[in-house]
C-alpha positions in Angstrom: -12.9 -14.5 7.3 -10.1 -11.9 5.1 -7.0 -10.9 6.8 -4.1 -8.4 4.5 -0.6 -9.0 6.4 1.6 -6.5 5.2 5.7 -6.3 6.0 8.2 -4.3 4.4 8.5 -1.1 6.4 11.1 0.2 8.4 13.7 2.8 8.8 16.0 3.9 5.8 17.9 6.8 4.8 16.9 10.3 3.6 17.1 9.2 -0.7 17.3 5.0 0.5 14.7 2.7 -0.7 11.9 0.4 0.2 9.6 -1.9 -1.4 5.6 -2.9 1.4 3.8 -6.2 0.1 0.4 -6.2 1.4 -0.8 -10.7 1.4 -4.6 -10.6 1.1 -6.1 -14.0 2.4 -9.1 -16.0 3.1 -12.1 -16.4 1.9 -11.5 -14.3 -1.6 -13.8 -14.6 -4.6 -12.2 -11.6 -6.3 -10.2 -8.4 -5.3 -11.5 -5.8 -7.3 -9.3 -2.1 -6.2 -6.2 -2.3 -3.9 -4.6 0.2 -2.5 -1.6 2.7 0.1 -2.1 5.6 2.1 -0.3 6.7 4.8 -0.8 8.3 8.2 2.1 10.5 9.5 1.4 11.4 13.0 -0.9 14.6 13.4 -2.5 14.6 10.2 -5.0 12.0 8.2 -4.8 9.2 6.0 -4.1 10.0 3.3 -3.7 8.0 -0.5 -1.1 7.3 -1.6 -0.3 5.6 -5.0 -4.0 2.9 -6.0 -4.3 0.1 -8.8 -7.9 -1.3 -11.0 -8.5 -4.3 -10.5 -6.2 -5.6 -13.7 -3.1 -3.6 -12.9 -3.8 -1.1 -15.6 -4.9 1.5 -14.3 -2.8 3.6 -11.5 -3.3 6.8 -9.7 -0.6 7.4 -7.2 -1.1 11.4 -5.4 1.0 13.6 -6.6 3.6 14.1 -3.5 4.7 10.7 -4.8 4.7 11.1 -8.4 8.2 8.9 -10.2 9.5 7.6 -7.4 6.7 5.6 -6.1 4.9 2.4 -8.4 2.1 0.3 -6.8 1.4 -2.8 -8.7 0.0 -6.5 -8.1 -0.2 -9.7 -8.2 -4.1 -11.1 -9.0 -2.2 -15.2 -8.2 -1.1 -14.0 -5.1 -3.6 -11.9 -3.9 0.1 -9.1 -3.4 -0.1 -6.2 -3.6 3.1 -4.5 -3.7 4.7 -0.5 -3.2 8.3 0.3 -4.8 9.7 3.2 -2.9 12.3 5.1 -4.2 13.9 8.3 -3.6 12.3 8.1 -0.4 11.9 11.9 2.1 11.4 11.8 5.2 8.3 13.8 4.6 7.6 10.3 3.5 7.8 9.2 6.9 4.5 7.6 7.9 2.2 4.3 8.7 1.2 3.2 5.6 -1.9 0.6 5.3 -2.8 -1.1 2.3 -6.6 -1.1 0.8 -7.9 -3.7 -0.5 -12.1 -4.0 -1.9 -13.0 -7.6 -1.3 -15.9 -9.4 -2.6 -16.6 -12.4 -0.3 -20.8 -12.1 -0.6 -20.6 -8.8 -1.2 -18.5 -6.0 -1.9 -16.3 -5.1 1.4 -13.4 -2.8 2.1 -10.6 -4.1 4.3 -7.7 -2.4 5.9 -4.1 -3.9 6.9 -2.9 -3.0 9.9 0.1 -0.2 8.6 3.8 -0.4 8.6 6.0 2.0 10.6 8.7 3.7 7.3 10.5 6.2 8.8 12.8 7.9 6.6 16.2 9.6 8.7 19.4 10.1 9.2 
């Protein structure tokens, strides 16, 4: 059994910063791509950022480029999302995702963490 546990969400004023963390635990052989998605009320879930297994390659949604940074610590099976210059339109539930190798390759999701940007 593999679990992804997120932390770091909350309420922040426009222009502020938050750092999300997502730690994977369980019977893990290795972890491939990891990413962060978000879903705002009434909208579809969208990819925010993703990072390759060794961290050498990242990609971002156009709406967050230059403001958000994804990173990972493979020794801790953890992925981070540093969010700066937050805007009200960044308000959403943020989910982490990981491609985990156990006895096969499986897609796992965290439970979601709320990020609210409001004055």
